C-alpha positions in Angstrom: 0.0 0.0 0.0 1.2 3.5 -0.8 2.4 5.7 2.0 1.6 9.4 2.5 3.3 12.0 4.5 0.9 14.4 6.2 2.5 17.6 7.6 0.4 19.9 9.7 1.1 22.9 11.9 -1.2 23.9 14.7 -0.9 27.0 16.8 -1.5 26.4 20.5 -1.6 28.8 23.4 0.6 27.0 25.9 4.3 26.8 26.6 6.6 24.1 25.2 7.4 23.0 28.7 3.7 22.6 29.5 3.0 20.7 26.3 5.9 18.3 26.2 4.4 15.8 28.7 1.3 15.6 26.6 3.3 14.4 23.6 5.9 12.3 25.3 4.4 10.4 28.3 1.8 7.5 28.3 -0.5 9.4 30.6 -0.3 12.6 28.5 -0.8 10.8 25.2 -3.7 8.8 26.6 -5.6 12.1 27.3 -5.8 13.1 23.6 -3.9 10.9 21.2 -5.1 7.4 21.9 -7.7 5.6 24.0 -4.8 4.2 26.2 -1.0 4.2 26.1 1.4 1.9 27.9 5.1 1.6 27.9 7.1 -1.5 28.9 10.6 -2.0 30.3 12.0 -2.1 26.7 10.6 1.3 26.0 8.1 -0.1 23.6 4.9 2.0 23.6 1.5 0.3 23.1 -1.1 2.6 21.7 -4.7 1.4 21.9 -7.3 2.8 19.5 -10.8 1.2 19.4 -9.5 -1.9 21.2 -6.7 -2.5 18.7 -3.1 -2.4 19.9 -0.3 -0.7 17.9 3.3 -1.0 19.1 5.9 1.7 18.5 9.4 2.6 19.6 10.4 6.1 20.7 13.0 6.7 18.0 13.9 10.2 18.9 13.2 12.6 21.7 14.5 15.9 22.9 13.0 17.4 26.0 10.5 20.2 25.4 11.2 19.9 21.6 10.1 16.8 19.8 9.2 13.1 19.9 9.2 10.5 17.1 7.4 7.2 17.4 8.1 4.5 14.8 5.5 1.8 14.6 6.6 -1.8 14.7 5.4 -4.1 12.0 6.6 -7.5 11.0 5.7 -7.2 7.3 6.4 -3.6 6.7 10.0 -2.6 5.6 9.0 1.0 5.4 7.4 1.6 8.9 4.8 4.2 9.7 5.9 6.9 12.1 4.5 10.0 13.9 6.7 12.9 14.8 5.5 15.7 17.0 7.6 18.9 17.2 7.0 21.9 19.5 8.3 25.0 17.8 8.1 28.7 18.4 7.6 31.5 16.0 10.3 33.9 17.0 8.4 36.9 15.6 5.1 36.3 17.4 6.3 34.0 20.2 3.4 31.7 19.4 4.0 28.0 20.1 2.8 25.5 17.5 2.9 21.8 17.1 4.3 20.4 13.9 2.9 17.0 13.0 4.5 14.6 10.6 2.4 11.5 10.1 3.8 8.9 7.6 1.3 6.2 7.1 -1.0 4.6 4.5 -3.9 6.8 5.5 -4.9 9.2 2.7 -4.2 12.9 3.1 -7.8 14.1 3.6 -8.4 11.5 6.3 -5.1 12.5 8.0 -6.1 16.1 7.9 -9.4 15.4 9.6 -7.9 13.1 12.1 -5.2 15.5 13.2 -7.5 18.5 13.2 -9.7 16.6 15.7 -6.8 15.3 17.8 -5.2 18.8 18.1 -8.7 20.3 18.9 -8.9 17.8 21.8 -5.4 18.7 23.0 -6.2 22.4 22.9 -9.3 21.8 25.1 -7.3 19.9 27.7 -4.5 22.5 27.9 -6.8 25.5 27.5 -5.0 26.6 24.4 
């Protein structure tokens, strides 16, 4: 199946330091990103959506800046990944989340999915 790379940027009224736990910890991610999130001793994250488990490794992380989860698949040599970056517009001092979602979901569906997820996150943090 063909992969698509969705890139979205969403302004959010909160500091990077406040937002980082929401994109990097199981408890933070389970509030807006997935129904439930667990991590085991090997640092493999299990994301649960609609009762279905998806496992991912935290490939890259920099405190208060970004995380990248690469999903584990036995049959896929080109794995799906999600990268969440917290960036600041130096001119306006506005913080925004840059989402890179590489998966087999079409672009329109990805746009709708991320618009909804970020809306949920904004409601939680008040941004």
